[in-house]
NUTOR-414590 format. One record per atom (N, C-alpha, C): atom name; x, y, z. Coordinates in steps of 0.05 Angstrom, whole numbers, plus 5000, padded with zeros to 4 digits. Layout:
BEGIN
   atom     xx     yy     zz
     CA      X      Y      Z
...
! end
This chain:
BEGIN
   atom     xx     yy     zz
      N   2396   5134   3067
     CA   2401   5097   3050
      C   2392   5087   3042
      N   2397   5076   3018
     CA   2369   5060   3001
      C   2377   5036   3027
      N   2357   5027   3026
     CA   2350   5006   3039
      C   2365   4975   3042
      N   2379   4969   3056
     CA   2400   4943   3052
      C   2367   4920   3051
      N   2379   4906   3030
     CA   2361   4875   3021
      C   2380   4868   3028
      N   2357   4843   3051
     CA   2363   4823   3063
      C   2354   4802   3052
      N   2364   4775   3038
     CA   2344   4748   3026
      C   2352   4715   3041
      N   2383   4731   3052
     CA   2397   4701   3072
      C   2403   4716   3098
      N   2418   4688   3122
     CA   2423   4697   3136
      C   2452   4699   3134
      N   2461   4705   3118
     CA   2496   4718   3109
      C   2483   4748   3097
      N   2463   4748   3079
     CA   2456   4774   3080
      C   2464   4791   3109
      N   2438   4785   3123
     CA   2428   4793   3156
      C   2464   4797   3168
      N   2480   4771   3166
     CA   2501   4773   3180
      C   2526   4794   3167
      N   2513   4809   3142
     CA   2535   4817   3130
      C   2519   4854   3134
      N   2497   4854   3140
     CA   2485   4876   3135
      C   2486   4892   3165
      N   2489   4873   3183
     CA   2494   4881   3224
      C   2513   4899   3235
      N   2540   4902   3214
     CA   2562   4918   3227
      C   2553   4941   3221
      N   2540   4946   3187
     CA   2529   4966   3181
      C   2519   4975   3196
      N   2504   4969   3198
     CA   2466   4985   3211
      C   2467   4991   3236
      N   2500   4977   3254
     CA   2500   4989   3277
      C   2528   5016   3275
      N   2538   4992   3258
     CA   2565   5014   3250
      C   2591   5002   3263
      N   2583   4969   3282
     CA   2610   4965   3285
      C   2609   4937   3294
      N   2624   4920   3291
     CA   2629   4884   3293
      C   2610   4892   3324
      N   2581   4867   3319
     CA   2581   4863   3358
      C   2583   4851   3360
      N   2592   4846   3395
     CA   2593   4821   3419
      C   2579   4817   3433
      N   2570   4793   3442
     CA   2546   4790   3461
      C   2529   4803   3474
      N   2511   4803   3445
     CA   2499   4828   3443
      C   2479   4805   3422
      N   2446   4827   3419
     CA   2427   4797   3420
      C   2418   4835   3389
      N   2413   4820   3361
     CA   2400   4849   3356
      C   2375   4834   3338
      N   2356   4857   3336
     CA   2331   4856   3335
      C   2325   4869   3307
      N   2325   4868   3282
     CA   2325   4875   3257
      C   2292   4869   3248
      N   2272   4898   3248
     CA   2250   4897   3242
      C   2256   4897   3214
      N   2228   4884   3197
     CA   2230   4902   3164
      C   2206   4895   3164
      N   2188   4907   3144
     CA   2161   4900   3122
      C   2142   4910   3136
      N   2123   4919   3128
     CA   2096   4929   3138
      C   2096   4948   3133
      N   2086   4972   3144
     CA   2075   5003   3139
      C   2104   5024   3130
      N   2131   5011   3139
     CA   2152   5022   3139
      C   2174   5005   3117
      N   2185   5022   3103
     CA   2196   5004   3075
      C   2228   5009   3078
      N   2230   5024   3102
     CA   2265   5016   3112
      C   2267   4990   3137
      N   2286   4981   3140
     CA   2282   4967   3172
      C   2303   4985   3191
      N   2302   4964   3224
     CA   2295   4971   3243
      C   2316   4960   3264
      N   2344   4968   3264
     CA   2357   4958   3278
      C   2362   4950   3307
      N   2366   4946   3332
     CA   2370   4946   3357
      C   2373   4929   3367
      N   2398   4930   3373
     CA   2417   4917   3392
      C   2420   4919   3419
      N   2418   4898   3437
     CA   2412   4907   3466
      C   2447   4879   3476
      N   2453   4888   3502
     CA   2470   4879   3514
      C   2459   4849   3526
      N   2481   4837   3525
     CA   2474   4793   3536
      C   2479   4797   3559
      N   2463   4791   3581
     CA   2440   4779   3579
      C   2425   4809   3585
      N   2400   4799   3562
     CA   2379   4814   3556
      C   2352   4811   3568
      N   2330   4831   3582
     CA   2311   4831   3599
      C   2280   4848   3580
      N   2300   4862   3562
     CA   2277   4876   3546
      C   2253   4870   3528
      N   2244   4843   3529
     CA   2235   4829   3507
      C   2215   4853   3493
      N   2199   4846   3512
     CA   2169   4858   3520
      C   2176   4893   3492
      N   2192   4916   3516
     CA   2198   4939   3507
      C   2196   4936   3479
      N   2215   4910   3464
     CA   2233   4919   3429
      C   2206   4909   3417
      N   2192   4882   3427
     CA   2171   4885   3413
      C   2148   4903   3405
      N   2141   4909   3434
     CA   2119   4928   3422
      C   2131   4958   3417
      N   2166   4964   3414
     CA   2172   4992   3396
      C   2169   4985   3364
      N   2181   4953   3350
     CA   2172   4953   3326
      C   2145   4941   3324
      N   2134   4943   3329
     CA   2099   4935   3335
      C   2082   4964   3328
      N   2088   4986   3339
     CA   2084   5005   3347
      C   2092   5027   3321
      N   2112   5017   3312
     CA   2123   5024   3285
      C   2114   5021   3260
      N   2105   5000   3263
     CA   2089   4975   3234
      C   2099   4962   3224
      N   2129   4958   3239
     CA   2145   4935   3226
      C   2124   4901   3225
      N   2124   4892   3205
     CA   2104   4867   3210
      C   2127   4837   3214
      N   2153   4833   3214
     CA   2171   4811   3209
      C   2193   4822   3228
      N   2206   4806   3240
     CA   2232   4819   3249
      C   2260   4781   3245
      N   2276   4781   3253
     CA   2300   4771   3246
      C   2320   4789   3271
      N   2335   4750   3279
     CA   2345   4761   3307
      C   2374   4749   3294
      N   2391   4763   3309
     CA   2416   4753   3311
      C   2430   4755   3346
      N   2451   4735   3351
     CA   2457   4729   3378
      C   2482   4732   3364
      N   2491   4744   3394
     CA   2526   4734   3384
      C   2542   4732   3421
      N   2558   4712   3410
     CA   2554   4705   3442
      C   2557   4670   3438
      N   2567   4666   3477
     CA   2565   4644   3476
      C   2530   4627   3483
      N   2520   4596   3467
     CA   2503   4584   3455
      C   2480   4585   3478
      N   2491   4584   3503
     CA   2475   4586   3521
      C   2472   4617   3528
      N   2484   4632   3526
     CA   2468   4667   3529
      C   2453   4670   3507
      N   2459   4667   3495
     CA   2446   4681   3465
      C   2413   4662   3455
      N   2418   4637   3478
     CA   2396   4621   3467
      C   2367   4639   3493
      N   2378   4640   3514
     CA   2370   4646   3528
      C   2358   4677   3532
      N   2364   4692   3513
     CA   2351   4718   3505
      C   2341   4719   3476
      N   2345   4693   3467
     CA   2328   4688   3437
      C   2301   4682   3445
      N   2288   4662   3461
     CA   2271   4649   3470
      C   2253   4678   3467
      N   2261   4682   3506
     CA   2237   4702   3505
      C   2232   4734   3481
      N   2240   4738   3459
     CA   2247   4756   3449
      C   2228   4735   3420
      N   2225   4712   3423
     CA   2218   4712   3398
      C   2174   4718   3399
      N   2187   4698   3429
     CA   2153   4691   3448
      C   2143   4725   3443
      N   2161   4743   3449
     CA   2143   4775   3453
      C   2138   4785   3419
      N   2160   4775   3397
     CA   2156   4796   3380
      C   2132   4776   3375
      N   2126   4751   3375
     CA   2093   4732   3359
      C   2076   4745   3359
      N   2077   4739   3400
     CA   2063   4765   3401
      C   2046   4790   3402
      N   2064   4803   3396
     CA   2061   4824   3387
      C   2055   4830   3356
      N   2055   4807   3340
     CA   2050   4814   3305
      C   2076   4818   3296
      N   2096   4813   3312
     CA   2117   4815   3290
      C   2152   4799   3292
      N   2136   4763   3285
     CA   2143   4746   3280
      C   2165   4749   3280
      N   2182   4732   3288
     CA   2216   4723   3274
      C   2216   4710   3249
      N   2230   4719   3224
     CA   2226   4684   3209
      C   2250   4677   3217
      N   2270   4676   3237
     CA   2296   4670   3240
      C   2292   4677   3265
      N   2315   4656   3267
     CA   2342   4673   3283
      C   2363   4651   3293
      N   2390   4657   3286
     CA   2412   4653   3289
      C   2430   4667   3304
      N   2451   4641   3306
     CA   2481   4663   3328
      C   2494   4647   3317
      N   2516   4677   3316
     CA   2540   4680   3299
      C   2562   4684   3317
      N   2584   4671   3310
     CA   2606   4660   3318
      C   2625   4644   3316
      N   2661   4660   3314
     CA   2674   4648   3299
      C   2670   4639   3273
      N   2660   4658   3267
     CA   2666   4650   3222
      C   2635   4641   3236
      N   2620   4630   3242
     CA   2603   4619   3219
      C   2574   4615   3237
      N   2547   4606   3228
     CA   2534   4620   3239
      C   2502   4586   3250
      N   2492   4584   3266
     CA   2473   4568   3278
      C   2445   4580   3274
      N   2435   4561   3259
     CA   2399   4572   3261
      C   2393   4549   3301
      N   2377   4582   3298
     CA   2357   4573   3327
      C   2335   4563   3314
      N   2326   4562   3299
     CA   2297   4560   3294
      C   2286   4529   3281
      N   2324   4517   3272
     CA   2318   4489   3259
      C   2313   4483   3285
      N   2305   4449   3273
     CA   2290   4428   3298
      C   2304   4394   3291
      N   2307   4405   3265
     CA   2314   4379   3259
      C   2347   4377   3235
      N   2344   4355   3221
     CA   2376   4346   3212
      C   2379   4384   3188
      N   2366   4394   3188
     CA   2368   4418   3167
      C   2402   4441   3164
      N   2404   4441   3191
     CA   2439   4443   3199
      C   2453   4432   3200
      N   2489   4434   3202
     CA   2508   4417   3210
      C   2517   4428   3234
      N   2512   4407   3261
     CA   2517   4421   3291
      C   2542   4427   3281
      N   2565   4439   3270
     CA   2589   4450   3267
      C   2575   4484   3253
      N   2566   4487   3243
     CA   2550   4512   3236
      C   2558   4521   3203
      N   2556   4534   3204
     CA   2557   4545   3165
      C   2572   4561   3174
      N   2598   4563   3162
     CA   2610   4589   3161
      C   2605   4607   3137
      N   2612   4635   3142
     CA   2601   4649   3126
      C   2627   4669   3128
      N   2629   4690   3103
     CA   2648   4709   3082
      C   2630   4733   3087
      N   2632   4745   3100
     CA   2618   4776   3082
      C   2641   4789   3070
      N   2652   4793   3075
     CA   2682   4806   3061
      C   2677   4806   3020
      N   2659   4790   3010
     CA   2649   4802   2983
      C   2617   4788   2984
      N   2607   4802   3000
     CA   2583   4802   2999
      C   2570   4824   2991
      N   2543   4816   2970
     CA   2529   4843   2966
      C   2515   4873   2970
      N   2512   4860   3002
     CA   2502   4884   3022
      C   2523   4899   3035
      N   2550   4891   3032
     CA   2579   4895   3044
      C   2579   4920   3035
      N   2576   4920   2999
     CA   2578   4928   2981
      C   2557   4963   2980
      N   2542   4954   2985
     CA   2516   4963   2988
      C   2532   4989   3002
      N   2532   4970   3029
     CA   2529   4998   3049
      C   2570   5019   3052
      N   2585   4996   3044
     CA   2595   5017   3031
      C   2600   5038   3004
      N   2579   5029   2992
     CA   2587   5048   2969
      C   2562   5077   2985
      N   2549   5063   2997
     CA   2531   5091   3015
      C   2545   5105   3038
      N   2575   5098   3041
     CA   2600   5111   3059
      C   2584   5104   3086
      N   2576   5086   3095
     CA   2578   5062   3119
      C   2601   5060   3119
      N   2609   5059   3144
     CA   2635   5037   3155
      C   2632   5017   3180
      N   2638   5005   3172
     CA   2635   4969   3206
      C   2663   4973   3213
      N   2662   4985   3247
     CA   2683   4990   3264
      C   2684   4963   3271
      N   2716   4969   3285
     CA   2715   4948   3307
      C   2693   4927   3333
      N   2689   4943   3346
     CA   2673   4940   3362
      C   2655   4971   3366
      N   2640   4974   3387
     CA   2636   5006   3405
      C   2655   5018   3411
      N   2677   5002   3429
     CA   2701   5029   3433
      C   2709   5043   3417
      N   2710   5030   3397
     CA   2725   5047   3375
      C   2703   5067   3365
      N   2687   5063   3359
     CA   2654   5082   3350
      C   2662   5102   3372
      N   2658   5095   3390
     CA   2663   5122   3417
      C   2686   5137   3411
      N   2704   5123   3404
     CA   2733   5134   3398
      C   2736   5158   3375
      N   2703   5142   3354
     CA   2723   5158   3327
      C   2699   5194   3334
      N   2693   5197   3352
     CA   2673   5226   3372
      C   2678   5234   3390
      N   2714   5220   3399
     CA   2729   5239   3419
      C   2733   5250   3415
      N   2737   5275   3439
     CA   2741   5304   3429
      C   2783   5293   3426
      N   2793   5311   3409
     CA   2825   5297   3396
      C   2843   5320   3421
      N   2840   5339   3435
     CA   2863   5351   3459
      C   2869   5359   3451
      N   2872   5375   3429
     CA   2900   5392   3411
      C   2900   5412   3430
      N   2921   5421   3436
     CA   2937   5448   3456
      C   2933   5469   3429
      N   2934   5466   3403
     CA   2927   5489   3387
      C   2901   5496   3381
      N   2882   5492   3373
     CA   2847   5482   3383
      C   2841   5502   3403
      N   2861   5495   3436
     CA   2846   5518   3462
      C   2850   5535   3457
      N   2887   5544   3448
     CA   2891   5575   3447
      C   2867   5583   3416
      N   2862   5580   3401
     CA   2836   5586   3383
      C   2814   5591   3401
      N   2813   5572   3409
     CA   2785   5573   3426
      C   2786   5595   3449
      N   2797   5603   3459
     CA   2808   5641   3473
      C   2808   5652   3452
      N   2814   5649   3432
     CA   2810   5677   3412
      C   2784   5680   3403
      N   2778   5658   3400
     CA   2754   5673   3376
      C   2736   5683   3418
      N   2744   5676   3436
     CA   2728   5679   3460
      C   2728   5709   3461
      N   2755   5716   3466
     CA   2757   5744   3468
      C   2748   5762   3430
      N   2746   5755   3417
     CA   2735   5755   3391
      C   2709   5763   3388
      N   2686   5748   3399
     CA   2655   5742   3407
      C   2661   5762   3435
      N   2680   5765   3444
     CA   2657   5787   3466
      C   2665   5819   3462
      N   2684   5830   3442
     CA   2684   5843   3438
      C   2668   5852   3403
      N   2662   5839   3396
     CA   2652   5855   3380
      C   2617   5865   3381
      N   2613   5883   3366
     CA   2584   5899   3363
      C   2554   5887   3376
      N   2537   5894   3374
     CA   2518   5874   3384
      C   2510   5864   3351
      N   2499   5874   3333
     CA   2488   5865   3310
      C   2501   5855   3293
      N   2498   5821   3294
     CA   2517   5814   3268
      C   2501   5795   3257
      N   2497   5781   3268
     CA   2460   5758   3252
      C   2474   5755   3229
      N   2475   5775   3208
     CA   2476   5769   3184
      C   2515   5762   3172
      N   2526   5785   3186
     CA   2563   5770   3181
      C   2557   5737   3197
      N   2553   5729   3222
     CA   2548   5700   3239
      C   2532   5686   3220
      N   2519   5687   3200
     CA   2503   5668   3180
      C   2524   5669   3162
      N   2534   5674   3138
     CA   2551   5682   3123
      C   2579   5657   3129
      N   2586   5673   3152
     CA   2605   5652   3157
      C   2593   5626   3147
      N   2581   5616   3170
     CA   2575   5584   3171
      C   2561   5572   3140
      N   2549   5587   3133
     CA   2546   5586   3102
      C   2570   5568   3088
      N   2580   5594   3098
     CA   2607   5590   3069
      C   2631   5566   3076
      N   2626   5564   3103
     CA   2640   5541   3123
      C   2630   5518   3111
      N   2602   5518   3109
     CA   2587   5484   3115
      C   2596   5486   3083
      N   2617   5498   3071
     CA   2622   5484   3036
      C   2638   5476   3039
      N   2654   5470   3064
     CA   2674   5446   3070
      C   2667   5430   3071
      N   2649   5417   3083
     CA   2639   5381   3068
      C   2632   5376   3053
      N   2639   5357   3045
     CA   2643   5338   3023
      C   2662   5343   3006
      N   2687   5372   3010
     CA   2716   5373   3000
      C   2739   5360   3018
      N   2764   5365   3011
     CA   2781   5357   3021
      C   2795   5389   3046
      N   2778   5410   3048
     CA   2785   5433   3053
      C   2779   5424   3089
      N   2799   5420   3099
     CA   2790   5419   3121
      C   2787   5441   3145
      N   2764   5454   3161
     CA   2766   5476   3167
      C   2800   5491   3195
      N   2805   5506   3195
     CA   2830   5512   3216
      C   2814   5501   3252
      N   2824   5506   3257
     CA   2824   5516   3294
      C   2821   5532   3299
      N   2812   5565   3277
     CA   2807   5587   3281
      C   2774   5586   3270
      N   2767   5576   3254
     CA   2747   5564   3240
      C   2737   5554   3262
      N   2748   5531   3264
     CA   2724   5509   3286
      C   2716   5520   3312
      N   2730   5532   3327
     CA   2732   5555   3349
      C   2714   5574   3345
      N   2708   5588   3320
     CA   2689   5602   3320
      C   2663   5591   3307
      N   2669   5571   3296
     CA   2634   5555   3280
      C   2626   5548   3320
      N   2640   5541   3329
     CA   2630   5523   3355
      C   2615   5543   3378
      N   2626   5586   3382
     CA   2620   5594   3396
      C   2585   5604   3380
      N   2585   5606   3351
     CA   2565   5610   3346
      C   2542   5593   3348
      N   2541   5566   3340
     CA   2526   5548   3339
      C   2514   5549   3369
      N   2523   5568   3393
     CA   2507   5563   3413
      C   2482   5584   3407
      N   2476   5600   3393
     CA   2454   5613   3379
      C   2431   5595   3371
      N   2409   5594   3378
     CA   2398   5574   3366
      C   2383   5579   3340
      N   2382   5593   3327
     CA   2379   5600   3297
      C   2405   5603   3287
      N   2422   5600   3284
     CA   2449   5593   3276
      C   2451   5565   3274
      N   2448   5540   3295
     CA   2446   5520   3296
      C   2424   5509   3281
      N   2399   5523   3277
     CA   2378   5517   3264
      C   2373   5518   3227
      N   2400   5536   3233
     CA   2414   5548   3196
      C   2425   5520   3184
      N   2446   5519   3209
     CA   2461   5488   3194
      C   2441   5461   3195
      N   2429   5458   3208
     CA   2406   5441   3213
      C   2400   5431   3193
      N   2383   5446   3170
     CA   2366   5442   3155
      C   2375   5448   3129
      N   2407   5452   3130
     CA   2420   5443   3112
      C   2437   5421   3105
      N   2436   5405   3127
     CA   2449   5383   3125
      C   2416   5356   3103
      N   2438   5350   3083
     CA   2416   5336   3061
      C   2410   5298   3078
      N   2394   5314   3085
     CA   2376   5273   3084
      C   2377   5260   3069
      N   2382   5256   3042
     CA   2385   5230   3024
      C   2409   5224   3021
      N   2424   5249   3018
     CA   2452   5238   3015
      C   2466   5247   3046
      N   2473   5240   3062
     CA   2484   5262   3089
      C   2507   5255   3098
      N   2523   5236   3078
     CA   2553   5226   3079
      C   2582   5240   3086
      N   2573   5262   3079
     CA   2587   5294   3066
      C   2587   5317   3096
      N   2559   5305   3096
     CA   2538   5321   3130
      C   2557   5310   3151
      N   2554   5282   3151
     CA   2569   5260   3178
      C   2597   5272   3182
      N   2615   5270   3160
     CA   2646   5265   3162
      C   2660   5303   3168
      N   2631   5313   3171
     CA   2644   5347   3170
      C   2641   5351   3205
      N   2617   5348   3206
     CA   2605   5347   3239
      C   2620   5333   3251
      N   2630   5305   3250
     CA   2647   5288   3267
      C   2679   5302   3276
      N   2682   5314   3248
     CA   2710   5328   3257
      C   2701   5352   3260
      N   2687   5366   3271
     CA   2673   5382   3290
      C   2677   5387   3316
      N   2651   5363   3313
     CA   2653   5343   3344
      C   2684   5351   3368
      N   2702   5330   3352
     CA   2715   5317   3359
      C   2740   5333   3375
      N   2733   5376   3356
     CA   2755   5388   3362
      C   2761   5402   3367
      N   2721   5414   3379
     CA   2717   5438   3388
      C   2721   5436   3415
      N   2702   5459   3436
     CA   2709   5460   3453
      C   2680   5444   3465
      N   2685   5432   3487
     CA   2677   5410   3507
      C   2655   5429   3509
      N   2655   5453   3525
     CA   2632   5477   3519
      C   2616   5475   3508
      N   2627   5473   3480
     CA   2608   5478   3455
      C   2602   5455   3438
      N   2611   5434   3459
     CA   2598   5405   3443
      C   2566   5404   3445
      N   2550   5405   3445
     CA   2528   5393   3452
      C   2508   5406   3424
      N   2516   5423   3407
     CA   2499   5434   3376
      C   2518   5412   3361
      N   2541   5418   3351
     CA   2552   5403   3328
      C   2540   5367   3334
      N   2547   5363   3360
     CA   2553   5335   3370
      C   2512   5325   3358
      N   2499   5341   3370
     CA   2464   5332   3355
      C   2461   5338   3320
      N   2480   5361   3323
     CA   2474   5358   3283
      C   2484   5337   3267
      N   2516   5327   3279
     CA   2513   5293   3271
      C   2499   5271   3275
      N   2485   5279   3309
     CA   2464   5250   3302
      C   2444   5252   3288
      N   2444   5277   3287
     CA   2412   5279   3265
      C   2429   5271   3243
      N   2451   5270   3230
     CA   2462   5268   3204
      C   2465   5237   3201
      N   2476   5227   3223
     CA   2481   5196   3221
      C   2459   5179   3222
      N   2435   5188   3243
     CA   2403   5172   3240
      C   2389   5185   3207
      N   2392   5206   3196
     CA   2381   5207   3170
      C   2391   5179   3149
      N   2419   5177   3163
     CA   2443   5158   3140
      C   2426   5127   3148
      N   2419   5122   3164
     CA   2398   5100   3182
      C   2429   5091   3194
      N   2449   5098   3204
     CA   2468   5099   3234
      C   2467   5100   3250
      N   2445   5085   3265
     CA   2437   5088   3290
      C   2459   5089   3309
      N   2483   5067   3301
     CA   2511   5062   3328
      C   2518   5103   3328
      N   2520   5103   3305
     CA   2531   5132   3299
      C   2528   5148   3317
      N   2501   5165   3312
     CA   2479   5166   3321
      C   2481   5174   3348
      N   2479   5153   3361
     CA   2470   5151   3390
      C   2500   5156   3403
      N   2518   5147   3402
     CA   2547   5156   3407
      C   2547   5192   3405
      N   2542   5192   3382
     CA   2546   5223   3385
      C   2524   5238   3407
      N   2501   5224   3405
     CA   2478   5240   3428
      C   2492   5234   3448
      N   2505   5218   3461
     CA   2515   5214   3485
      C   2531   5230   3489
      N   2551   5238   3471
     CA   2584   5267   3488
      C   2562   5293   3472
      N   2542   5297   3461
     CA   2526   5316   3469
      C   2515   5318   3497
      N   2493   5300   3509
     CA   2485   5300   3530
      C   2493   5293   3562
      N   2521   5287   3549
     CA   2544   5295   3569
      C   2540   5314   3580
      N   2554   5340   3557
     CA   2561   5365   3558
      C   2528   5371   3561
      N   2525   5376   3568
     CA   2483   5382   3587
      C   2467   5362   3566
      N   2469   5355   3594
     CA   2442   5337   3595
      C   2410   5351   3582
      N   2399   5379   3590
     CA   2377   5390   3580
      C   2387   5401   3555
      N   2389   5403   3532
     CA   2407   5407   3509
      C   2390   5391   3494
      N   2348   5412   3482
     CA   2326   5403   3469
      C   2334   5388   3450
      N   2358   5395   3430
     CA   2348   5387   3408
      C   2364   5352   3412
      N   2369   5352   3431
     CA   2395   5318   3442
      C   2369   5309   3452
      N   2362   5321   3459
     CA   2339   5301   3483
      C   2317   5289   3460
      N   2313   5310   3449
     CA   2292   5296   3424
      C   2296   5281   3408
      N   2313   5284   3406
     CA   2323   5262   3378
      C   2334   5238   3400
      N   2344   5234   3429
     CA   2339   5218   3435
      C   2307   5192   3439
      N   2298   5212   3445
     CA   2265   5206   3446
      C   2258   5193   3431
      N   2268   5201   3394
     CA   2263   5191   3386
      C   2273   5163   3374
      N   2297   5164   3371
     CA   2310   5141   3369
      C   2305   5116   3395
      N   2298   5125   3411
     CA   2293   5104   3432
      C   2255   5093   3430
      N   2249   5110   3419
     CA   2225   5096   3405
      C   2215   5091   3379
      N   2237   5091   3365
     CA   2251   5066   3343
      C   2228   5078   3320
      N   2227   5102   3318
     CA   2217   5121   3292
      C   2236   5115   3266
      N   2220   5106   3245
     CA   2243   5108   3226
      C   2263   5127   3217
      N   2290   5125   3206
     CA   2298   5151   3194
      C   2283   5156   3165
      N   2275   5149   3158
     CA   2250   5155   3134
      C   2233   5168   3147
      N   2229   5178   3161
     CA   2191   5190   3179
      C   2217   5219   3200
      N   2229   5220   3197
     CA   2252   5232   3213
      C   2257   5260   3193
      N   2240   5275   3184
     CA   2249   5298   3161
      C   2246   5327   3177
      N   2269   5344   3169
     CA   2265   5373   3174
      C   2234   5384   3166
      N   2233   5379   3129
     CA   2210   5394   3120
      C   2210   5424   3124
      N   2228   5434   3122
     CA   2235   5457   3117
      C   2260   5477   3107
      N   2252   5504   3094
     CA   2265   5516   3067
      C   2284   5537   3085
      N   2306   5549   3083
     CA   2316   5570   3101
      C   2293   5588   3097
      N   2272   5598   3079
     CA   2256   5625   3078
      C   2236   5613   3093
      N   2231   5584   3101
     CA   2208   5578   3129
      C   2218   5583   3157
      N   2252   5583   3155
     CA   2261   5592   3183
      C   2262   5612   3175
      N   2266   5623   3168
     CA   2269   5652   3173
      C   2234   5663   3176
      N   2218   5658   3164
     CA   2195   5658   3176
      C   2189   5658   3206
      N   2201   5638   3208
     CA   2188   5629   3223
      C   2196   5640   3262
      N   2239   5648   3258
     CA   2241   5665   3268
      C   2228   5700   3269
      N   2234   5709   3248
     CA   2208   5730   3260
      C   2189   5736   3266
      N   2176   5708   3271
     CA   2151   5700   3287
      C   2156   5713   3320
      N   2188   5697   3327
     CA   2195   5681   3348
      C   2231   5699   3359
      N   2235   5723   3358
     CA   2252   5732   3350
      C   2283   5732   3376
      N   2276   5721   3396
     CA   2288   5720   3420
      C   2296   5709   3430
      N   2288   5682   3415
     CA   2293   5652   3409
      C   2333   5642   3426
      N   2331   5627   3439
     CA   2368   5626   3442
      C   2368   5599   3445
      N   2390   5590   3449
     CA   2398   5549   3443
      C   2387   5548   3470
      N   2382   5528   3465
     CA   2365   5505   3491
      C   2374   5473   3482
! end
């Protein structure tokens, strides 16, 4: 995703729901920008929060030079969270250029100590903002709240999908020994559905879920995610995550998380990783991505840098690897 350009408080308010994937409430949002990184990093904390030093160290360690704070909640609760965060950011060399409280269609500056801001707050309307238009054009959505975001990757519990999984499992157990080329061809053909109006059938989803338990097949899908424009991949893998059997969730959920984070959608990446790790707390791709996100590594630095020929060469060196 092209970095959103934030010039005013209203730009920041408009950007936050798209950076998170949902409209926050009772939250402190810390945005890091400038410095060694061209992009921005948005971190959301529940109120009350005591993570000031950790967040400041994370932004400083990733080369951000300045920050912006937005608090969503009652005045006293927001002020109590903003004060230590501003101090920690300043001490870490990532000073907050502004801190504001947002609520009920208005915003208040928490750095204004004279008559520069009206006591009743400044009204805002993000519906027609340039930032909102940029984010929408890039394929981002802003859901009503985090619960709606979680629901967007929740299982559908479809009876027909359950029957398709049973058929796939019988087929999987009965197939001959070496079907690697056939398996890869199936996955590559199915990935052509990404970005099209053609939705994979239940039998295709069930078979894909089984094949993705193989590390090589998962990695073939991984390196084909379009890191520059992953909107189609996000839609495809979100659909697979919701429909696939719970035992087969870790791989597609991790692939969805990678695609979402590549797009700068940390909120979706996080809820996708929650599904992966709930299914298998030790699933290595999900564990690694969780560490990357928790470390605040910008999406611009999260690049695979591998093509199919290089992946094939890597597996020729390690032919017996299995999914983890």
